[in-house]
N, C-alpha and C positions, 0 to 999 in steps of 0.2 A: 651443498645445494642450498639458498637464499631462502630465510627465512621470510615474511611477509612482515614490513613496517609500515607507518605512515606515511603514505606519497608514493609507495608502490602502484604501482599499475598489474591487476590482477582479472583472471579470468577463474571464474568457478562455475561449478555442475550446482542444481541445489535442487530439495524440494522443502514448500510449505507445507506445514499442517498444521489445523484445527487443536486442540487441545482431544476431542473425541477422535481423532484418527482421519480427518477427512482434508483430504488433499486438495489446497487453493491456488499453488501456482508450485508449477518446475520447469527447469529448462532441461530433464531429460529428453531424451532425443530430437533435441535441438543443440543449436548452438551454446556455449557457459554464456554466463554475465560475465560482463569486463565492466570493472569499475577503479576508479583512482581510492585507496585507503584515503579516509580523513576529509575528503572531498564534500563531506553531506548530502549525498546524493541518494543513498539509501540509510535506513531506517537507522537508528544509532547501532541496536545490538548486534544488524546483522554484519557490519564495519568492522566492529572491534573483534566479532567471531574469529577473524583471518586470522588476523596480528599475530605472529609466532608460529604459525601455518608454514610449511614447505610445500614443494606440486606431489601431490598425490594424496596427500592428507588427510584423514574425516575429521570431521568433529560435527556435533550435534547440541542443539542448544534449544534451551527453550529462553522466551523475550514474554515479559510480564507487558502490559499494555506502554507502560512509561519508556521502553526502549522500542516501542514498535510503533504503534501507529495513535499512543494516547488513550485517552478515556476518551469512552464515547460522552458527550457535551448535548445533553437536551436543549440546549438555546438554540441548537443547530436543525432545530426540526423546527419548522414555519410555516404556519399556514398562510395562503397569499392565495387571495380574490381571483374570480377567475375574469374578472376585469381586469386584470394586470396579465393578461396571456392574449396572444395574437388571436383576431376573430377565427380564423380556421384550426385552431391549435385543437387537438382532442388527446389529452391526456388519459394516461394509462400509467395504474402500478406498477409498477416497476422500470419505469421508463426512465433513463438519464438526460437531465435536461441542465442546459450552462445559464449561469446567471452573471452579468454583465452588471460589473461593482463598480461603485462611484470611483474609486481609486485607478481603474483602467484592467483591473484584472478580471480572471474568468473562473468562476468556481462551478465543479459538478456536483447537481445535487440528484436527490432520487425520488420519484413521485411515490410515496408511500401510501397516500389515502387520496379519494377524489370523491365529491359532493356535487349536488347540482352548482353551488354558488362558490364552491373556493376546493382548491387543489393542497395537502402539506407533502415539503418536500423533507429531505433528509440531505441536509452538509457533510453528514459526518463522512471520515471514507469507511468506508466494509467491512472492516478489519478492527476499528475503531473498539478499543474497551476489552480485546479478546486476547488472551494470550497463547500464541504462537509457539512452533516447534519447526526448527529448520535444521535439515539435512545437509552438511556443506562439504563440498570438496573441491579442494585447491586443483585447479589445474594446471594454473603457470602465472609466475610471477615474474614482473620487468621495473 
């Protein structure tokens, strides 16, 4: 059987949990997740965890923030004046908004506070600053 190496296309089933046991994502009951190891499309610790596995093998990993979504950054929690919103906007806490950046990129943020004069958005990834546990099963390698 082939062992996973960088550059291999793989398919895995996984369950991601917070350190309190709360499941935040899982492929179980659906299609396995496919990716190419080393492409950098997934968090580094997740990609690295499948290297050396053979189909049918399982692994359990714990990822600190630096191997997952990074630390939580307070500078990404920003107040905006309501005058910067479209007139018909009705912002609500928990609502996702997309911000168009000067470089043409788009940033997704969550509204975390609203007042009469402003809203506060948080552009951190929801899992930033968190330790994550993944249970991973290698389904296929090519």
